[in-house]
Structure formats: C-alpha cells, structure tokens
SEDOLUM-988445 format. One record per residue (C-alpha): residue in one letter; x, y, z. Coordinates in steps of 0.02 Angstrom, whole numbers, plus 50000, padded with zeros to 5 digits. Layout:
<nodes>
AXYZ...
</nodes>
This chain:
<nodes>
M500005000050000P500585017949965P501125028550115F499525038850097T497735033450123K496795048450054V497085058349892L496375075049836V496125076649648A496395094649597N495265093949444R493485091749386G492385081649269E492875065649184I494725065549231A494305067449416I493085052849406R494355042349309V495695045149444F494435041649584R494075024549509T495885019049514L496125025949689R494595016449750E495295000349676L496875003549775G495865005949934I496275024549944A494975037350000T494565051449878V494305070249896A493505081249764V493565100149744Y492255110149653S491785127749601E490065135149635P489335130449464D489995112649486R489055109049649G487945095649573R489195087949453L489595069449448H491395071149505V490775078749667A489595064249699A490925051449648A492135056349787D492105051449969E492245069850018A492045086049922Y492505104149960L492005120749883I493525130749825G492755146249746P491645153849612G491505148449431P492985156549343A494475144649351V495645158649408E494565160049564S494405141449598Y495305127449504L496855138149475C496995143749656G498435132649709D498585139149887R496735136149918I496845118449850V498335114349962E497415121350113T495915110650067A496995094950054L497685098150227R495955101850297A495305085450225G496755075550295A497345070050122G499105063350107A499345066649921V498725077149775H498395071049597P498225085449472G497345076649328Y497705086349168G497485104649126F497305117949261L498805115849379A499415098949315E501015106149239N501275120249361A502955117849448S502555130749583F500975121449630A501895104749634R503215112549746S501905120049862V501095102849879E502755095149930D503185109750044A501555106450137G502135088750174L500985080850045V501465068549908W501385075349731I500745062049611G501735067949462P503495072149406A504705082349511P504445101249502E506175102749424A505665091349280I504045101149255E505055117249244A506325109649125M504985103249006G503715117149037S504825129348945K504855123348765I506435133348737S507315125148883A506675108048829R507335110448651K509055114848718R509075099948835M508525087848699R509765094648573D511175092348699A510585074448734G510615070048549V508715069548532P508205076248359I507285092948368I506355102748234P507495115548148G507295132448233T507895142948378T508385138048554E508305155948617P506795167248644A506285178548501E506245195648586T505605206048439V504695204648273D506345208348186A507135193448273V505735182248208L505985189148033R507855185348041N507545167848105A506235164747971E507435169947835E508685157147899I507525142147914G506255146747779Y504375149547776P503145144247838V503695146048019A502835141748182I502915155048317K502595146348482A502395151548663S503805144048765A502565138548899G501185134148776G500215118248749G498545111748686G498635123348535K498785138948644G500135151148593F500415142348425K500345153348271I500915150748091A501665163847975H501725158947791S502615174847740A503465190147812D501825199647802E501035187847928V502445187948056E501945202948162R500145197248190A500685179248227Y502055185248345E500895196548445A499525183248454A500725169848515R501425181448648R499675186748703E499075168848722G500675163848812E500405177848938A498545174748957Y498595155848978F500305152549051A500895169349124D502405168449006A502465179048848S504125172248783V504055163948612Y505235154848495V505275150548310E505395133848222R505115127448046Y503305123248013L503325105747940D502155102147795D500825089147834P501755078747965R500945065848076H500805070248260V501485054648345E501785054048532V502485040848648Q501855036448822V503265034248947L503345028249127A504845031849239D505055027149420G506235033649554H507395018749535G508115022549364N506865012449262V506135020849106I505005011848981H503815016648842L502085009748805G502085012448617E501495027048514R499865036248489D499375044948328C498555061848364T498635069148189I496765073048175Q496665090548248R495805107248227R496655123348278H498115112348335Q496985104048464K496715085248458L495055077648407V495415059248369E496825048448439E497285030648400T498575017448436P499545009948353S499855023448224P499385017648048A501055024847989V502185016148115G502874998548098P503924988248219A505614995648169L505015013748177R504115010248340E505725004048417R506665019548355I505425032648416G505185023048578R507055024048607I507015042748569A505615045048697V506545035248831D508125045448796A507095061448811A506345056048977R508065051749046A508745068548987A507355077149084G507705067049242Y505895061549230R504855051749355S502995047449337A501905045449183G502265057349041T502135059448853V503485063548729E502655071948580G503455072148409L503155075148224L503385061348096T503725067447919P503285057747760D505125053047736G505155044547907S506085058148003Y505495059948184Y505745075948283F505485079748468L504095092448488E503805093848676M503565083648833N501925083948927T502295081249110R500615073749158V499365060449109Q498605064448938V496785065448886E497135051348764H497995039648887T496445028848871V496925021248703T498615015748770E497755007648918A496614998348797V498004990448695T499234987048837G498054982648979I499054994149093D498175006449210I499265021849185V498515031349331R498855016549445E500675016849391Q500735035549428V500095032649604L501305018349641I502795027949569A502335042649681A502295030449827G504095025749790E503755008949709P504825002649563L503964998049400S503304980349413F503654976249230S505024978949101Q505024984748922D504954966848861D503334964248958V502434977948859V501394970448718L500194980148607R498624970148570G497364975848441H496914993748398A496075007648496I495275024148441E494685038848548C493475052348490R493335068048593I491495072548606N491585091448625A490155103848638E490635112448476D489755117048315V490735110748165T489635120748045R490235136748130G492085133048128F492075122348287L491425136748391P491015131948572A489185127448598P488815127948785G487085123548846R486035112148955I486045093448919T484215088448905A484505069848870Y486055059048888R486335040548851E488035032348832P488445017948714G489035001248780G489514983748729I491144974248705G492654985348682V491765001948717R492315013948854V491575031048895D492475043049011S491265056949055G490785068349197V489035073649143Q487235067949153A485565074149090G485165091049164D486975096649178E487515113049102V489015112848984S489765129049045G490705141748941L491905143649088Y492835127549054D493445115948917P492065110548794L492465091948818V490865082448863A491495064548851K492865053448781L492245038748678V493525024748664V493395008348570H494564993448556D494584978748434V495774966648352D496304978248210R496054996048148E494614992648029R493604983148158A493954996848285R493365009848159L491735000448130R491484998248316M491715017048340L490395020748208R489185009148299A489565017348466L489345034848394E487655029648328E487135024148503F487775039848591V486345051748633I486725069548689E485305081948669G485415100448705P487105107548657T487785104148483T489175091148491L490455083148376I489585066148366G489045069148186F490765075948142H491635060348206W490445049148109A490775059147950L492655058947976L492815040448017S491775036547862H492865047447750P494115038847633C495555048847708F495285040947878V494845023747811E496515023747718G497475029647871G497945046547798T498255062947888C496595070247826S497495086747796G496275099247724V494775088047762V494495090447949E494035108847937S493275108047762E491535114347721E491165097647638L491475087847798A490535100547903Q489005098847792R489095079947797A489305080547986Q487725090848002E486745078747893L487325063947996A486945072848160E485155075548100Q485005057248049L485635051748220S484375063248304H482965055648202K483445038248260T483175042948442T481525035348493S480325035948637V479645018648670A477785017748707S476795003548790A474965003748744S473994989448665D472965001548559G474525008748480T474415025548568A476135033648587L476475040148762T477815052448708T478315060348543R479945068848585E480775065048418R480195063248239L480175044248251V479135036248387A479165017848436V477425010648455E476994993148517L475484985648428D474894967948465G476584963548537R477584970148389L478624986048392H478384998348249E479245014848208V478005028548166R478455045548094V477465058648187H476935074548099T476375088548215S475495104548164E476565120048163P476375130248324P475805148248308W477495155048360A478455146148221E478345160848101L479005172548235A480455160648264R480865160848078R480855179748076H481995180148229K483195167848145S483205178547988R483585193948093R485005184848181K485705179948012G485675198047963L486595202648122A487935190248072G488365202147931D487545193747782T486375208047739T486615223247850G488495224447863A488335221148049V489685210748134A489035201048285S489865189548409P489535171248362M489775165748542Q489725171148723G491455175748785T492745188948829V493495201448708L495375199348715T495905212148584V495105224648465E496075226248303V495155240848219A494465258048258D492965267848197G493305274748023D494575261247975T494435254347799V494525235347804E494575221247679S493575205247685G494345193547812R495155207347915V495125203348101I493955215048195C494235207848369V494705191748459V493465183748577E493925169948699A492625156548737M492855139848825K494755141548825M494845145048637E495245161148546N494075165448402E494445178848273I492925189148223V493195195348046A492425207247920H491295198447795H491695210547654D492665226347612G492035242247695V492245255547829V492075251648015T490725261348107G489845259548273L491225249548358S490485244748527V491715233048614T493335235248711P494655222948775G494085213748931Q492245216248894Q491025201648907V489965198748752S488445187748724L487935177148576G487325188448436Q487905204548520L488295218448396I490155222348381C490165234948238F489585238448061V490655236847905R489835248947784V490125245547599E489285261647544L490555272447637L491915266147520K491015276047384G490955291947486A489115290847531E488405296047699P488145282247828
</nodes>
C-alpha cells in the first residue's frame, strides 16, 4: 500500500472521476474540489468527500493553488493528483504541495520546469542527441528577430509560446507579412494562459503526423515506453481523434521513436507518467516536439491496447515503488481509437456550443469505454473546456475498431448543446481516415462540416421514445420517430405535428439573427458568448474582407471575428476585457462608405 490513504484530485469532470476509480481500487479514499457552478456535478458525487474552493471562473477556483493545498490539509489528504489541465504542469503548485508535506502524484517540480519551457526543453534535447525541429533555442524578443530567424530556416514558420500547449500560443506565418500578427498573438496567448509571453521560432513542417509516445519512469532509474499514439487529427492544433498503434508506424520505427522517447525522459530526469510528443514526416524523420509532464487526455487508448492502468502506475511511482514490469513485458494488442465528444458546432468553425444537456445516454458493449463527467440536466459551461465525454473503442485491428466506433457513435445520445458526434461519424467514414491518411485539408473543410450536420440530424431522428399501449397510442413524441407497440410488435411511426403559432415568429427572429451576422446589413456580431481579448480596428478604418475585427475567447479558445466584406468600420461597441453575448453587435462594416456616401 502507498504511504498515503487519502488523495485529493485537483481537477473536475471526467478526469477526476477516472482518477477516483483507480484510487478506489487501491483502497485509497478520495477528495473532490469544486467551484460554485459545479456543485451538482458527477465528480463531486463520485468522491468520498468534496470541498468548495471558489466561484466559477477557474482563476478564482481550480487555479487557486494555495486554496487547494489548504483544502487537502483540511481534508486530511496525504497526496494530491492534478489530473490534466489547470495546475497539472505548474511547477510552483507541485512544489507548494510538497512543501506542505503532501505527496505530489506527478513528476518532480524541476522536471516540470525543465519541460514546461519549450525553449529550455529544446536545448536539453539537442544536447542529449534527441532530434529537434529546425529552429531557435533562444527566445525571440522582437518581430525583427522572428523575421531574421524565418529567413534562415524558411517559411512557413511556427511562432510558439515557450510555455504553451494544447494549441495555445501556437501561430503560423506563411510569409513576412504575417509575422507581426502571429508574433503578437502567440505572445498574448502565452501571457494569458501560462503567464509567460516568451516565444520561439521553428520550421513549420508540411503535413506531418503528430505521433507521441507514452513513457513511465520510476524513482529507481527504470524508464520504459508503452508504444505510440497517433494524434494527427486536429483542429486549431487541438486534438480531436487519437489512435494506437499509428497507421504509419511499423515495428522498426516504433522501436526507434520509443528509444528517442526514453532518451528524452532520461534527459529530463523524469519520474511518473509522461508523454513525449513528436512530428513524423513523410520521409520517416521523427522530431521531438515537447514533453507533457502529466497524464494525457488520450491515455485511454494506450490503456486499451496494453492493459496497463497508467494512473495506477502514477500513484505507485509517487509512493516510491519501482515499476513492476520491464520493456519486454509491454505488448500492444489490437487497435484503439478515441473520439473527443466536444460541445462544439462544426458548421460554425468548431465554435464552442455551451448549453444544458436535456438527454444523455452512453453507448456500451464489448470494447467500448466512455469517460465522462456529465448527466442529463447538467450545464456545459462556457467557463471550462468544451469536452463532454471521451468515447474509446478497442478491437483486434484498425478497421474493426473503426466500425465499432461508428456503431458506438450511433448509440451515443446527447441532446441540448451541439456536439461533435456527427463530425466524428463523418470523419471516420471518409476515405482519408479509412486509408489511414493525415486528413489534411479535410477536417476543417466545408464539405465535411455539411456531411457532419446531415449525419447529426440522421442520428437525432433515430432517437426514439418507446411507448407501451395495446391500442398503439404513443405516450411520448419527443423526436420525429416514435416507437409504438401494437399487438406485441414494435413499429416505428413518423409523427407529423401541426406548426405552432409562434413558428413564424421564430423564423423571423432567425432571419434577423442571420442579418446581424453580417450577411445583409453589414453588421458584425459575436458568434459566441465570451470575453473580448483584443480589438484590432477603430471607427473609420477601411478594412478588407477577412480582416480581424476583434478576438473573443470562449471555452479556453480564441476566436477571430472578421469582416465579411470590404468596407468602413462604424459603430464599434466593444473594448478589451468586455464580456459579450451570443449575437451581440460588435460593429458595422459599411460598403457604401467606400464610395463616399453618407452612413
């Protein structure tokens, strides 16, 4: 048994519940923390004890390290597990946990610091002989410095926050004209999300595969890897689908990149579970990208093919135990795929779609796993990440896993907020995924978005309300198809209801909202609820179509609000730091003013 009998999990939602399950299997008591909006959430009910740590905004609750440490002491916990996100890769928090006499279930603060700075990590890996992407190993202090670096390594270049991760602080410049905007945006996101505005420059590789390796390292000098995960399917540099093994990696390449990952972990002086992320080019070159010093969202697929509980290993390593198996004991069996079911609208560029879940039913069956922290009636809040659930399937090979995922997606019912269920069905049915390609240019295409919407509607139509009445009377008609039992046989009946009197008013309102979106009036409206980070124009500015008007943050994502056509900006009504609601007017872009007419 570990030297602690109670653990506080400094996180929320599905990852908190996932960690609780392993702790309970180890006979360890569990402590949850929650913000005010999370009072009734499943992770609170799943723990043995739960404590309020503040209001909704993460900076006032889940990011308050001192408050979380005080809560752990108050609860009598002996250790803290950070989950992922929030404070999971915060060296100061890890150090404060240890300074309080608690066990930190994660890597040493020194390793978090070494890998948390991408610049520092690149230097360390280069010195250890680990291949890194061509670029700088020093901060780029000015736009001119970025321009000089770009001239040396060639365009396109990636300008990246040194402390970034999860797509935050990652901007691409395809030419010198794009450098200043990309540089300022990367610095702004680095400061906003990680309190570190320093950035560096590296060559942006053309259509690589994002291949990462799961590592485990104990405090006794043992370091092993658990194979690779392919996380190439992304939008805005944030992962959507993960699978293992990678369709592009064979035994020889697996051994090579596994050795690179182990070397990287040793170079970092690593202990605990971690992930070495890299880019695999079409010619077979593999480059170190970064090291995530925590358990990953996608650790589930590795668990499926190896049978190893990665969180359990984290806990035992933190307790001082050596790894109970060697590299030769690790065997990959079958194929696993994970789809992130986010509350996002693919038809609107993956914009966050918070809202109340009115119905929720998870799929099941052989080889299906759902990690979730929600239930019907819960609100998907705009305060946190849009992840609703992780759907994971496992089967004997990739094609059978793909078909199993399609079946599971068809069974998954989430009503209320728009989700990516239809998107995943469309993507996994697309030839690019079937063939094991990178799907470059497909994921964010209008064609796939339209197909995703069609499939989402078909899935919605298949949701039925089963009735029991011998005369065939349906008890409920929640969806278009209703199941009716007649003389002991079940029938599906399509129900047509008369249009309510308010339908025409709703259509008019929708048309008005469409106009506010800029299609007819020249108005530019916010497509989501969020916070204005920057305003890029002023009243009277002449702008071209596609020019950024402002940047709005919603559910941990930055969204650029752009002009829909050429014109002159008038009636600008937002400022940095201001909260905006869905459909709120931001400004007008007047076409007629370009011709000298009066507004």
